[in-house]
C-alpha positions as CSV (number, residue, x, y, z in Angstrom):
1,M,11.1,24.6,0.7
2,K,10.3,20.9,0.8
3,T,6.9,20.1,0.1
4,K,5.0,17.6,2.1
5,I,3.5,14.6,0.5
6,E,0.5,13.3,2.0
7,P,-1.9,10.6,0.9
8,M,-4.7,10.7,-1.4
9,E,-7.8,8.9,-2.1
10,D,-6.7,6.8,-4.9
11,D,-3.2,6.2,-3.5
12,M,-2.4,2.2,-2.7
13,F,-1.9,1.4,1.1
14,I,-0.4,-1.6,2.8
15,S,-1.7,-2.1,6.2
16,C,-0.2,-4.3,8.9
17,D,-2.5,-5.5,12.1
18,G,0.8,-7.2,13.6
19,W,0.3,-10.5,11.8
20,R,-1.2,-10.2,8.3
21,F,-0.8,-7.6,5.6
22,S,-3.8,-6.5,3.5
23,V,-3.4,-3.9,0.1
24,S,-6.1,-1.3,-1.2
25,V,-6.2,0.5,-3.8
26,D,-8.7,3.8,-4.0
27,G,-10.7,2.0,-1.2
28,K,-10.9,-1.4,-2.6
29,H,-9.4,-4.3,-0.8
30,I,-7.0,-6.2,-2.9
31,G,-5.6,-8.5,-0.8
32,T,-4.6,-10.0,2.4
33,F,-1.0,-12.0,3.0
34,I,1.1,-13.1,5.4
35,E,4.4,-12.5,4.1
36,Q,5.5,-9.3,2.9
37,E,7.1,-10.4,-0.2
38,D,3.5,-11.8,-1.3
39,V,2.0,-8.3,-0.7
40,E,5.0,-6.6,-2.6
41,Q,4.3,-9.0,-5.4
42,C,0.2,-8.4,-5.1
43,A,1.2,-4.7,-5.2
44,K,3.7,-4.5,-8.4
45,S,1.1,-7.3,-10.7
46,W,-2.0,-4.9,-9.6
47,M,-0.3,-1.9,-10.8
48,E,0.9,-3.2,-14.3
49,K,-2.4,-5.3,-14.9
50,N,-4.2,-2.1,-14.3
51,N,-1.4,0.1,-15.9
52,Y,-2.1,2.6,-12.9
53,H,1.0,3.8,-10.3
54,P,-0.2,5.6,-7.7
55,S,2.1,6.3,-4.6
56,V,2.5,3.6,-2.1
57,W,1.7,3.7,1.6
58,F,2.5,1.9,4.6
59,V,0.0,1.8,7.8
60,S,1.4,0.4,10.8
61,D,-0.6,-1.4,13.3
62,H,-0.9,1.8,15.4
63,G,-1.9,3.9,12.6
64,N,1.5,5.4,11.8
65,I,1.7,6.7,8.0
66,S,4.5,6.6,5.6
67,Q,5.7,6.2,1.9
68,Y,6.4,2.5,0.9
69,K,9.4,1.9,-1.1
70,F,9.7,-1.0,-2.8
């Protein structure tokens, strides 16, 4: 039986409003970006700096949530 993976409060979320990307961890805003490459760099840098590697989720402009893979 496959276990369903769901987001947790302290995970990292990358959301998109159709124009901008926003990164947050544990409910705290990390940054807003136009380019996806900048979002990924921010996320990776934040994880290295904080020595914390949470699950990363993408939230679309329609509210759909999926696991994000770098």
